[in-house]
Structure formats: structure tokens, C-alpha cells
mmCIF file of the N, C-alpha and C atoms, coordinates in Angstrom:
data_MODEL
# 
_entry.id   MODEL 
# 
loop_
_atom_site.group_PDB 
_atom_site.id 
_atom_site.type_symbol 
_atom_site.label_atom_id 
_atom_site.label_alt_id 
_atom_site.label_comp_id 
_atom_site.label_asym_id 
_atom_site.label_entity_id 
_atom_site.label_seq_id 
_atom_site.pdbx_PDB_ins_code 
_atom_site.Cartn_x 
_atom_site.Cartn_y 
_atom_site.Cartn_z 
_atom_site.occupancy 
_atom_site.B_iso_or_equiv 
_atom_site.pdbx_formal_charge 
_atom_site.auth_seq_id 
_atom_site.auth_comp_id 
_atom_site.auth_asym_id 
_atom_site.auth_atom_id 
_atom_site.pdbx_PDB_model_num 
ATOM 1   N N  . MET A 1 1  ? 95.471  75.523 116.400 1.00 0.00 ? 1  MET A N  1 
ATOM 2   C CA . MET A 1 1  ? 95.098  74.917 117.075 1.00 0.00 ? 1  MET A CA 1 
ATOM 3   C C  . MET A 1 1  ? 94.292  74.119 116.556 1.00 0.00 ? 1  MET A C  1 
ATOM 4   N N  . VAL A 1 2  ? 93.645  72.816 116.942 1.00 0.00 ? 2  VAL A N  1 
ATOM 5   C CA . VAL A 1 2  ? 93.057  72.205 116.244 1.00 0.00 ? 2  VAL A CA 1 
ATOM 6   C C  . VAL A 1 2  ? 91.995  71.611 116.954 1.00 0.00 ? 2  VAL A C  1 
ATOM 7   N N  . TYR A 1 3  ? 90.390  72.534 117.392 1.00 0.00 ? 3  TYR A N  1 
ATOM 8   C CA . TYR A 1 3  ? 88.928  72.215 118.030 1.00 0.00 ? 3  TYR A CA 1 
ATOM 9   C C  . TYR A 1 3  ? 88.647  70.629 117.495 1.00 0.00 ? 3  TYR A C  1 
ATOM 10  N N  . PRO A 1 4  ? 88.696  69.618 118.270 1.00 0.00 ? 4  PRO A N  1 
ATOM 11  C CA . PRO A 1 4  ? 88.119  68.021 117.365 1.00 0.00 ? 4  PRO A CA 1 
ATOM 12  C C  . PRO A 1 4  ? 86.222  67.395 117.315 1.00 0.00 ? 4  PRO A C  1 
ATOM 13  N N  . ASP A 1 5  ? 85.952  67.567 116.072 1.00 0.00 ? 5  ASP A N  1 
ATOM 14  C CA . ASP A 1 5  ? 84.697  68.066 116.532 1.00 0.00 ? 5  ASP A CA 1 
ATOM 15  C C  . ASP A 1 5  ? 84.514  66.413 117.600 1.00 0.00 ? 5  ASP A C  1 
ATOM 16  N N  . SER A 1 6  ? 82.615  66.742 117.437 1.00 0.00 ? 6  SER A N  1 
ATOM 17  C CA . SER A 1 6  ? 82.238  65.500 118.890 1.00 0.00 ? 6  SER A CA 1 
ATOM 18  C C  . SER A 1 6  ? 82.757  63.940 119.238 1.00 0.00 ? 6  SER A C  1 
ATOM 19  N N  . GLY A 1 7  ? 83.370  63.309 117.801 1.00 0.00 ? 7  GLY A N  1 
ATOM 20  C CA . GLY A 1 7  ? 84.056  62.476 116.696 1.00 0.00 ? 7  GLY A CA 1 
ATOM 21  C C  . GLY A 1 7  ? 85.307  61.863 117.272 1.00 0.00 ? 7  GLY A C  1 
ATOM 22  N N  . GLY A 1 8  ? 86.219  63.675 118.072 1.00 0.00 ? 8  GLY A N  1 
ATOM 23  C CA . GLY A 1 8  ? 87.922  63.871 118.119 1.00 0.00 ? 8  GLY A CA 1 
ATOM 24  C C  . GLY A 1 8  ? 88.305  63.592 116.529 1.00 0.00 ? 8  GLY A C  1 
ATOM 25  N N  . HIS A 1 9  ? 88.382  64.147 115.591 1.00 0.00 ? 9  HIS A N  1 
ATOM 26  C CA . HIS A 1 9  ? 88.751  63.889 114.568 1.00 0.00 ? 9  HIS A CA 1 
ATOM 27  C C  . HIS A 1 9  ? 88.752  65.209 113.879 1.00 0.00 ? 9  HIS A C  1 
ATOM 28  N N  . GLN A 1 10 ? 88.508  66.020 112.338 1.00 0.00 ? 10 GLN A N  1 
ATOM 29  C CA . GLN A 1 10 ? 88.224  67.173 112.787 1.00 0.00 ? 10 GLN A CA 1 
ATOM 30  C C  . GLN A 1 10 ? 87.659  67.948 112.997 1.00 0.00 ? 10 GLN A C  1 
ATOM 31  N N  . GLY A 1 11 ? 87.993  68.598 113.088 1.00 0.00 ? 11 GLY A N  1 
ATOM 32  C CA . GLY A 1 11 ? 87.553  70.355 113.901 1.00 0.00 ? 11 GLY A CA 1 
ATOM 33  C C  . GLY A 1 11 ? 87.308  71.270 112.993 1.00 0.00 ? 11 GLY A C  1 
ATOM 34  N N  . HIS A 1 12 ? 87.158  72.698 113.972 1.00 0.00 ? 12 HIS A N  1 
ATOM 35  C CA . HIS A 1 12 ? 87.387  73.902 113.786 1.00 0.00 ? 12 HIS A CA 1 
ATOM 36  C C  . HIS A 1 12 ? 89.047  74.499 114.205 1.00 0.00 ? 12 HIS A C  1 
ATOM 37  N N  . ILE A 1 13 ? 89.578  74.558 113.428 1.00 0.00 ? 13 ILE A N  1 
ATOM 38  C CA . ILE A 1 13 ? 90.937  75.104 113.114 1.00 0.00 ? 13 ILE A CA 1 
ATOM 39  C C  . ILE A 1 13 ? 90.906  76.651 113.514 1.00 0.00 ? 13 ILE A C  1 
ATOM 40  N N  . CYS A 1 14 ? 92.223  76.709 114.020 1.00 0.00 ? 14 CYS A N  1 
ATOM 41  C CA . CYS A 1 14 ? 92.002  78.427 114.727 1.00 0.00 ? 14 CYS A CA 1 
ATOM 42  C C  . CYS A 1 14 ? 93.873  78.656 114.074 1.00 0.00 ? 14 CYS A C  1 
ATOM 43  N N  . LEU A 1 15 ? 94.610  79.908 113.722 1.00 0.00 ? 15 LEU A N  1 
ATOM 44  C CA . LEU A 1 15 ? 95.461  80.247 113.757 1.00 0.00 ? 15 LEU A CA 1 
ATOM 45  C C  . LEU A 1 15 ? 96.277  81.338 114.674 1.00 0.00 ? 15 LEU A C  1 
ATOM 46  N N  . ILE A 1 16 ? 96.843  80.834 115.662 1.00 0.00 ? 16 ILE A N  1 
ATOM 47  C CA . ILE A 1 16 ? 97.640  81.778 117.131 1.00 0.00 ? 16 ILE A CA 1 
ATOM 48  C C  . ILE A 1 16 ? 98.400  82.790 116.544 1.00 0.00 ? 16 ILE A C  1 
ATOM 49  N N  . ASN A 1 17 ? 97.569  84.229 117.096 1.00 0.00 ? 17 ASN A N  1 
ATOM 50  C CA . ASN A 1 17 ? 98.932  85.451 115.659 1.00 0.00 ? 17 ASN A CA 1 
ATOM 51  C C  . ASN A 1 17 ? 99.340  86.384 116.659 1.00 0.00 ? 17 ASN A C  1 
ATOM 52  N N  . GLN A 1 18 ? 98.651  85.466 118.718 1.00 0.00 ? 18 GLN A N  1 
ATOM 53  C CA . GLN A 1 18 ? 99.799  86.121 119.046 1.00 0.00 ? 18 GLN A CA 1 
ATOM 54  C C  . GLN A 1 18 ? 99.321  85.988 120.700 1.00 0.00 ? 18 GLN A C  1 
ATOM 55  N N  . VAL A 1 19 ? 100.607 85.691 121.456 1.00 0.00 ? 19 VAL A N  1 
ATOM 56  C CA . VAL A 1 19 ? 100.617 84.880 122.198 1.00 0.00 ? 19 VAL A CA 1 
ATOM 57  C C  . VAL A 1 19 ? 101.521 85.644 123.515 1.00 0.00 ? 19 VAL A C  1 
ATOM 58  N N  . ASP A 1 20 ? 100.510 85.321 125.170 1.00 0.00 ? 20 ASP A N  1 
ATOM 59  C CA . ASP A 1 20 ? 101.563 85.882 126.094 1.00 0.00 ? 20 ASP A CA 1 
ATOM 60  C C  . ASP A 1 20 ? 101.462 84.898 127.339 1.00 0.00 ? 20 ASP A C  1 
ATOM 61  N N  . HIS A 1 21 ? 102.404 85.735 127.857 1.00 0.00 ? 21 HIS A N  1 
ATOM 62  C CA . HIS A 1 21 ? 103.289 84.656 129.412 1.00 0.00 ? 21 HIS A CA 1 
ATOM 63  C C  . HIS A 1 21 ? 102.637 83.148 128.672 1.00 0.00 ? 21 HIS A C  1 
ATOM 64  N N  . ASN A 1 22 ? 103.358 82.650 127.248 1.00 0.00 ? 22 ASN A N  1 
ATOM 65  C CA . ASN A 1 22 ? 103.475 81.428 126.794 1.00 0.00 ? 22 ASN A CA 1 
ATOM 66  C C  . ASN A 1 22 ? 102.402 80.347 126.607 1.00 0.00 ? 22 ASN A C  1 
ATOM 67  N N  . LEU A 1 23 ? 100.627 81.736 126.895 1.00 0.00 ? 23 LEU A N  1 
ATOM 68  C CA . LEU A 1 23 ? 99.433  80.700 126.292 1.00 0.00 ? 23 LEU A CA 1 
ATOM 69  C C  . LEU A 1 23 ? 98.795  81.581 124.927 1.00 0.00 ? 23 LEU A C  1 
ATOM 70  N N  . PRO A 1 24 ? 98.130  81.015 124.422 1.00 0.00 ? 24 PRO A N  1 
ATOM 71  C CA . PRO A 1 24 ? 97.885  82.074 123.333 1.00 0.00 ? 24 PRO A CA 1 
ATOM 72  C C  . PRO A 1 24 ? 96.868  82.864 123.450 1.00 0.00 ? 24 PRO A C  1 
ATOM 73  N N  . SER A 1 25 ? 96.989  84.334 122.944 1.00 0.00 ? 25 SER A N  1 
ATOM 74  C CA . SER A 1 25 ? 95.844  85.411 123.633 1.00 0.00 ? 25 SER A CA 1 
ATOM 75  C C  . SER A 1 25 ? 95.053  86.084 122.878 1.00 0.00 ? 25 SER A C  1 
ATOM 76  N N  . PHE A 1 26 ? 95.002  86.049 120.859 1.00 0.00 ? 26 PHE A N  1 
ATOM 77  C CA . PHE A 1 26 ? 94.468  85.310 120.212 1.00 0.00 ? 26 PHE A CA 1 
ATOM 78  C C  . PHE A 1 26 ? 94.581  85.027 119.330 1.00 0.00 ? 26 PHE A C  1 
ATOM 79  N N  . ILE A 1 27 ? 93.266  84.520 118.728 1.00 0.00 ? 27 ILE A N  1 
ATOM 80  C CA . ILE A 1 27 ? 93.418  83.734 117.126 1.00 0.00 ? 27 ILE A CA 1 
ATOM 81  C C  . ILE A 1 27 ? 92.378  84.565 116.493 1.00 0.00 ? 27 ILE A C  1 
ATOM 82  N N  . ILE A 1 28 ? 93.032  83.848 115.817 1.00 0.00 ? 28 ILE A N  1 
ATOM 83  C CA . ILE A 1 28 ? 91.907  83.664 114.115 1.00 0.00 ? 28 ILE A CA 1 
ATOM 84  C C  . ILE A 1 28 ? 90.947  82.357 113.486 1.00 0.00 ? 28 ILE A C  1 
ATOM 85  N N  . HIS A 1 29 ? 90.647  82.914 113.514 1.00 0.00 ? 29 HIS A N  1 
ATOM 86  C CA . HIS A 1 29 ? 88.877  81.614 112.726 1.00 0.00 ? 29 HIS A CA 1 
ATOM 87  C C  . HIS A 1 29 ? 88.925  81.749 112.375 1.00 0.00 ? 29 HIS A C  1 
ATOM 88  N N  . CYS A 1 30 ? 87.049  81.076 111.532 1.00 0.00 ? 30 CYS A N  1 
ATOM 89  C CA . CYS A 1 30 ? 86.608  80.880 110.625 1.00 0.00 ? 30 CYS A CA 1 
ATOM 90  C C  . CYS A 1 30 ? 85.240  80.778 111.329 1.00 0.00 ? 30 CYS A C  1 
ATOM 91  N N  . SER A 1 31 ? 84.384  80.897 111.172 1.00 0.00 ? 31 SER A N  1 
ATOM 92  C CA . SER A 1 31 ? 82.989  79.949 111.669 1.00 0.00 ? 31 SER A CA 1 
ATOM 93  C C  . SER A 1 31 ? 81.882  80.722 111.384 1.00 0.00 ? 31 SER A C  1 
ATOM 94  N N  . LEU A 1 32 ? 81.130  79.453 111.353 1.00 0.00 ? 32 LEU A N  1 
ATOM 95  C CA . LEU A 1 32 ? 78.926  80.201 110.799 1.00 0.00 ? 32 LEU A CA 1 
ATOM 96  C C  . LEU A 1 32 ? 78.950  81.246 111.965 1.00 0.00 ? 32 LEU A C  1 
ATOM 97  N N  . GLY A 1 33 ? 79.374  80.530 113.366 1.00 0.00 ? 33 GLY A N  1 
ATOM 98  C CA . GLY A 1 33 ? 79.217  81.417 114.317 1.00 0.00 ? 33 GLY A CA 1 
ATOM 99  C C  . GLY A 1 33 ? 78.926  83.110 114.672 1.00 0.00 ? 33 GLY A C  1 
ATOM 100 N N  . ASN A 1 34 ? 80.314  83.267 113.513 1.00 0.00 ? 34 ASN A N  1 
ATOM 101 C CA . ASN A 1 34 ? 81.344  84.613 113.471 1.00 0.00 ? 34 ASN A CA 1 
ATOM 102 C C  . ASN A 1 34 ? 80.197  85.393 112.599 1.00 0.00 ? 34 ASN A C  1 
ATOM 103 N N  . TRP A 1 35 ? 79.919  84.135 111.214 1.00 0.00 ? 35 TRP A N  1 
ATOM 104 C CA . TRP A 1 35 ? 78.865  85.102 110.283 1.00 0.00 ? 35 TRP A CA 1 
ATOM 105 C C  . TRP A 1 35 ? 77.594  84.916 111.046 1.00 0.00 ? 35 TRP A C  1 
ATOM 106 N N  . THR A 1 36 ? 77.346  84.067 111.952 1.00 0.00 ? 36 THR A N  1 
ATOM 107 C CA . THR A 1 36 ? 76.267  84.558 112.524 1.00 0.00 ? 36 THR A CA 1 
ATOM 108 C C  . THR A 1 36 ? 75.628  85.205 112.835 1.00 0.00 ? 36 THR A C  1 
ATOM 109 N N  . HIS A 1 37 ? 76.920  86.404 114.077 1.00 0.00 ? 37 HIS A N  1 
ATOM 110 C CA . HIS A 1 37 ? 76.863  87.930 115.120 1.00 0.00 ? 37 HIS A CA 1 
ATOM 111 C C  . HIS A 1 37 ? 77.244  88.018 114.153 1.00 0.00 ? 37 HIS A C  1 
ATOM 112 N N  . PHE A 1 38 ? 78.584  88.105 113.778 1.00 0.00 ? 38 PHE A N  1 
ATOM 113 C CA . PHE A 1 38 ? 79.170  89.746 113.045 1.00 0.00 ? 38 PHE A CA 1 
ATOM 114 C C  . PHE A 1 38 ? 78.662  89.426 111.559 1.00 0.00 ? 38 PHE A C  1 
ATOM 115 N N  . GLY A 1 39 ? 78.375  88.980 110.540 1.00 0.00 ? 39 GLY A N  1 
ATOM 116 C CA . GLY A 1 39 ? 78.192  89.735 109.551 1.00 0.00 ? 39 GLY A CA 1 
ATOM 117 C C  . GLY A 1 39 ? 79.704  89.255 108.959 1.00 0.00 ? 39 GLY A C  1 
ATOM 118 N N  . ASP A 1 40 ? 80.159  88.551 109.102 1.00 0.00 ? 40 ASP A N  1 
ATOM 119 C CA . ASP A 1 40 ? 81.901  88.018 108.972 1.00 0.00 ? 40 ASP A CA 1 
ATOM 120 C C  . ASP A 1 40 ? 82.585  86.695 109.500 1.00 0.00 ? 40 ASP A C  1 
ATOM 121 N N  . ALA A 1 41 ? 82.940  85.963 108.381 1.00 0.00 ? 41 ALA A N  1 
ATOM 122 C CA . ALA A 1 41 ? 83.369  84.019 108.722 1.00 0.00 ? 41 ALA A CA 1 
ATOM 123 C C  . ALA A 1 41 ? 84.661  84.447 109.725 1.00 0.00 ? 41 ALA A C  1 
ATOM 124 N N  . ILE A 1 42 ? 85.407  85.613 109.208 1.00 0.00 ? 42 ILE A N  1 
ATOM 125 C CA . ILE A 1 42 ? 86.734  85.318 109.895 1.00 0.00 ? 42 ILE A CA 1 
ATOM 126 C C  . ILE A 1 42 ? 87.099  86.919 110.741 1.00 0.00 ? 42 ILE A C  1 
ATOM 127 N N  . ARG A 1 43 ? 87.426  86.028 112.045 1.00 0.00 ? 43 ARG A N  1 
ATOM 128 C CA . ARG A 1 43 ? 87.607  87.001 113.374 1.00 0.00 ? 43 ARG A CA 1 
ATOM 129 C C  . ARG A 1 43 ? 88.507  87.105 113.924 1.00 0.00 ? 43 ARG A C  1 
ATOM 130 N N  . ILE A 1 44 ? 89.365  87.811 114.960 1.00 0.00 ? 44 ILE A N  1 
ATOM 131 C CA . ILE A 1 44 ? 90.536  86.809 115.707 1.00 0.00 ? 44 ILE A CA 1 
ATOM 132 C C  . ILE A 1 44 ? 89.741  87.594 116.509 1.00 0.00 ? 44 ILE A C  1 
ATOM 133 N N  . THR A 1 45 ? 89.812  86.623 117.483 1.00 0.00 ? 45 THR A N  1 
ATOM 134 C CA . THR A 1 45 ? 88.518  87.040 119.201 1.00 0.00 ? 45 THR A CA 1 
ATOM 135 C C  . THR A 1 45 ? 90.373  85.762 120.614 1.00 0.00 ? 45 THR A C  1 
ATOM 136 N N  . ASN A 1 46 ? 89.512  85.742 121.360 1.00 0.00 ? 46 ASN A N  1 
ATOM 137 C CA . ASN A 1 46 ? 90.382  85.041 122.379 1.00 0.00 ? 46 ASN A CA 1 
ATOM 138 C C  . ASN A 1 46 ? 90.150  83.892 122.115 1.00 0.00 ? 46 ASN A C  1 
ATOM 139 N N  . PRO A 1 47 ? 90.530  83.171 122.220 1.00 0.00 ? 47 PRO A N  1 
ATOM 140 C CA . PRO A 1 47 ? 90.684  81.128 122.641 1.00 0.00 ? 47 PRO A CA 1 
ATOM 141 C C  . PRO A 1 47 ? 90.650  80.517 123.141 1.00 0.00 ? 47 PRO A C  1 
ATOM 142 N N  . SER A 1 48 ? 89.268  81.129 123.844 1.00 0.00 ? 48 SER A N  1 
ATOM 143 C CA . SER A 1 48 ? 88.497  80.476 124.644 1.00 0.00 ? 48 SER A CA 1 
ATOM 144 C C  . SER A 1 48 ? 87.611  79.113 124.570 1.00 0.00 ? 48 SER A C  1 
ATOM 145 N N  . ILE A 1 49 ? 87.622  79.592 123.147 1.00 0.00 ? 49 ILE A N  1 
ATOM 146 C CA . ILE A 1 49 ? 86.690  78.068 122.543 1.00 0.00 ? 49 ILE A CA 1 
ATOM 147 C C  . ILE A 1 49 ? 87.310  76.835 122.805 1.00 0.00 ? 49 ILE A C  1 
ATOM 148 N N  . PHE A 1 50 ? 88.655  77.166 121.664 1.00 0.00 ? 50 PHE A N  1 
ATOM 149 C CA . PHE A 1 50 ? 89.389  76.083 122.417 1.00 0.00 ? 50 PHE A CA 1 
ATOM 150 C C  . PHE A 1 50 ? 90.490  75.487 123.374 1.00 0.00 ? 50 PHE A C  1 
ATOM 151 N N  . LEU A 1 51 ? 90.431  76.637 124.286 1.00 0.00 ? 51 LEU A N  1 
ATOM 152 C CA . LEU A 1 51 ? 91.399  76.263 125.574 1.00 0.00 ? 51 LEU A CA 1 
ATOM 153 C C  . LEU A 1 51 ? 90.147  76.000 126.628 1.00 0.00 ? 51 LEU A C  1 
ATOM 154 N N  . HIS A 1 52 ? 88.634  76.273 127.435 1.00 0.00 ? 52 HIS A N  1 
ATOM 155 C CA . HIS A 1 52 ? 87.424  75.805 127.856 1.00 0.00 ? 52 HIS A CA 1 
ATOM 156 C C  . HIS A 1 52 ? 86.656  74.971 127.209 1.00 0.00 ? 52 HIS A C  1 
ATOM 157 N N  . SER A 1 53 ? 87.737  73.551 126.644 1.00 0.00 ? 53 SER A N  1 
ATOM 158 C CA . SER A 1 53 ? 86.427  72.837 126.257 1.00 0.00 ? 53 SER A CA 1 
ATOM 159 C C  . SER A 1 53 ? 86.617  71.625 127.083 1.00 0.00 ? 53 SER A C  1 
ATOM 160 N N  . SER A 1 54 ? 85.989  70.283 126.441 1.00 0.00 ? 54 SER A N  1 
ATOM 161 C CA . SER A 1 54 ? 85.881  69.518 127.282 1.00 0.00 ? 54 SER A CA 1 
ATOM 162 C C  . SER A 1 54 ? 86.670  68.318 126.186 1.00 0.00 ? 54 SER A C  1 
ATOM 163 N N  . HIS A 1 55 ? 87.043  68.913 125.038 1.00 0.00 ? 55 HIS A N  1 
ATOM 164 C CA . HIS A 1 55 ? 87.599  68.262 123.811 1.00 0.00 ? 55 HIS A CA 1 
ATOM 165 C C  . HIS A 1 55 ? 89.045  68.178 124.362 1.00 0.00 ? 55 HIS A C  1 
ATOM 166 N N  . PRO A 1 56 ? 90.032  67.742 124.164 1.00 0.00 ? 56 PRO A N  1 
ATOM 167 C CA . PRO A 1 56 ? 91.540  67.684 123.910 1.00 0.00 ? 56 PRO A CA 1 
ATOM 168 C C  . PRO A 1 56 ? 91.587  67.752 122.658 1.00 0.00 ? 56 PRO A C  1 
ATOM 169 N N  . VAL A 1 57 ? 92.358  69.337 123.005 1.00 0.00 ? 57 VAL A N  1 
ATOM 170 C CA . VAL A 1 57 ? 93.290  70.112 121.563 1.00 0.00 ? 57 VAL A CA 1 
ATOM 171 C C  . VAL A 1 57 ? 94.494  70.310 121.503 1.00 0.00 ? 57 VAL A C  1 
ATOM 172 N N  . ARG A 1 58 ? 94.507  70.409 119.914 1.00 0.00 ? 58 ARG A N  1 
ATOM 173 C CA . ARG A 1 58 ? 95.385  70.086 119.017 1.00 0.00 ? 58 ARG A CA 1 
ATOM 174 C C  . ARG A 1 58 ? 96.265  71.414 118.953 1.00 0.00 ? 58 ARG A C  1 
ATOM 175 N N  . VAL A 1 59 ? 97.500  71.477 119.079 1.00 0.00 ? 59 VAL A N  1 
ATOM 176 C CA . VAL A 1 59 ? 99.086  72.720 119.169 1.00 0.00 ? 59 VAL A CA 1 
ATOM 177 C C  . VAL A 1 59 ? 99.480  72.165 118.085 1.00 0.00 ? 59 VAL A C  1 
ATOM 178 N N  . MET A 1 60 ? 99.632  71.875 116.918 1.00 0.00 ? 60 MET A N  1 
ATOM 179 C CA . MET A 1 60 ? 100.106 71.466 115.911 1.00 0.00 ? 60 MET A CA 1 
ATOM 180 C C  . MET A 1 60 ? 101.308 73.511 115.219 1.00 0.00 ? 60 MET A C  1 
ATOM 181 N N  . ARG A 1 61 ? 102.640 72.189 115.015 1.00 0.00 ? 61 ARG A N  1 
ATOM 182 C CA . ARG A 1 61 ? 103.703 73.462 114.814 1.00 0.00 ? 61 ARG A CA 1 
ATOM 183 C C  . ARG A 1 61 ? 103.599 73.137 113.117 1.00 0.00 ? 61 ARG A C  1 
ATOM 184 N N  . ILE A 1 62 ? 103.822 74.635 111.829 1.00 0.00 ? 62 ILE A N  1 
ATOM 185 C CA . ILE A 1 62 ? 104.439 74.562 111.113 1.00 0.00 ? 62 ILE A CA 1 
ATOM 186 C C  . ILE A 1 62 ? 105.714 74.200 110.552 1.00 0.00 ? 62 ILE A C  1 
ATOM 187 N N  . ASN A 1 63 ? 106.930 73.384 110.293 1.00 0.00 ? 63 ASN A N  1 
ATOM 188 C CA . ASN A 1 63 ? 107.829 73.467 109.351 1.00 0.00 ? 63 ASN A CA 1 
ATOM 189 C C  . ASN A 1 63 ? 107.745 73.667 108.105 1.00 0.00 ? 63 ASN A C  1 
ATOM 190 N N  . TYR A 1 64 ? 108.859 74.706 108.895 1.00 0.00 ? 64 TYR A N  1 
ATOM 191 C CA . TYR A 1 64 ? 108.477 76.050 107.726 1.00 0.00 ? 64 TYR A CA 1 
ATOM 192 C C  . TYR A 1 64 ? 109.532 75.443 106.588 1.00 0.00 ? 64 TYR A C  1 
ATOM 193 N N  . PRO A 1 65 ? 110.943 75.427 106.882 1.00 0.00 ? 65 PRO A N  1 
ATOM 194 C CA . PRO A 1 65 ? 112.067 74.845 106.438 1.00 0.00 ? 65 PRO A CA 1 
ATOM 195 C C  . PRO A 1 65 ? 111.468 73.561 105.394 1.00 0.00 ? 65 PRO A C  1 
ATOM 196 N N  . LEU A 1 66 ? 110.988 72.813 106.654 1.00 0.00 ? 66 LEU A N  1 
ATOM 197 C CA . LEU A 1 66 ? 110.218 71.610 105.054 1.00 0.00 ? 66 LEU A CA 1 
ATOM 198 C C  . LEU A 1 66 ? 109.138 71.589 104.246 1.00 0.00 ? 66 LEU A C  1 
ATOM 199 N N  . LEU A 1 67 ? 108.424 72.370 104.506 1.00 0.00 ? 67 LEU A N  1 
ATOM 200 C CA . LEU A 1 67 ? 107.794 73.336 103.932 1.00 0.00 ? 67 LEU A CA 1 
ATOM 201 C C  . LEU A 1 67 ? 108.169 73.637 102.689 1.00 0.00 ? 67 LEU A C  1 
ATOM 202 N N  . ILE A 1 68 ? 109.491 75.015 103.163 1.00 0.00 ? 68 ILE A N  1 
ATOM 203 C CA . ILE A 1 68 ? 109.708 75.207 102.087 1.00 0.00 ? 68 ILE A CA 1 
ATOM 204 C C  . ILE A 1 68 ? 110.852 74.417 100.979 1.00 0.00 ? 68 ILE A C  1 
ATOM 205 N N  . SER A 1 69 ? 111.287 73.733 101.374 1.00 0.00 ? 69 SER A N  1 
ATOM 206 C CA . SER A 1 69 ? 111.718 72.504 100.869 1.00 0.00 ? 69 SER A CA 1 
ATOM 207 C C  . SER A 1 69 ? 111.247 72.196 99.662  1.00 0.00 ? 69 SER A C  1 
ATOM 208 N N  . THR A 1 70 ? 109.814 70.902 100.329 1.00 0.00 ? 70 THR A N  1 
ATOM 209 C CA . THR A 1 70 ? 109.130 70.146 99.435  1.00 0.00 ? 70 THR A CA 1 
ATOM 210 C C  . THR A 1 70 ? 108.675 71.218 98.141  1.00 0.00 ? 70 THR A C  1 
ATOM 211 N N  . PHE A 1 71 ? 108.813 73.126 98.601  1.00 0.00 ? 71 PHE A N  1 
ATOM 212 C CA . PHE A 1 71 ? 107.676 73.042 96.872  1.00 0.00 ? 71 PHE A CA 1 
ATOM 213 C C  . PHE A 1 71 ? 109.254 73.733 96.325  1.00 0.00 ? 71 PHE A C  1 
ATOM 214 N N  . SER A 1 72 ? 110.711 73.694 96.771  1.00 0.00 ? 72 SER A N  1 
ATOM 215 C CA . SER A 1 72 ? 111.510 74.094 96.107  1.00 0.00 ? 72 SER A CA 1 
ATOM 216 C C  . SER A 1 72 ? 111.754 73.482 94.637  1.00 0.00 ? 72 SER A C  1 
# 
């Protein structure tokens, strides 16, 4: 998922690593806030920062067959 910056462009990115009832329940993401609070920038957390936001969140799915064929 991509959480856009205040301008609505690129921003914070996470990988969804668990889905329950068709909604992401855990994500992996890297942030300065994680580093500041936990001493580790990469954390597995709930997706609340992405799901309860006034910014539009984009969900992207990787097309693995296309990706593999591009580099084969």
C-alpha cells in the first residue's frame, strides 16, 4: 500500500503480510517513527496509519509473471 505525502504523490510504502476478512491486518514498513520509538526502522505493525487517514491510500499488486519475464 502507498500512503501519499501531503501533496498526494509518493509517500510511505508498506508491504501487506497478513490479510483477515479481506482487509490487511499486519504490514511491514520502515519509518523514522519506528526508529525513534523502537530503535528499529523496520517493524511489523497494524495498518492503522494507512487505513484511517484522510489521504487516499493506493493498493498495488505485483504482477510476478510479468516481472519474471522482464528479467529472464
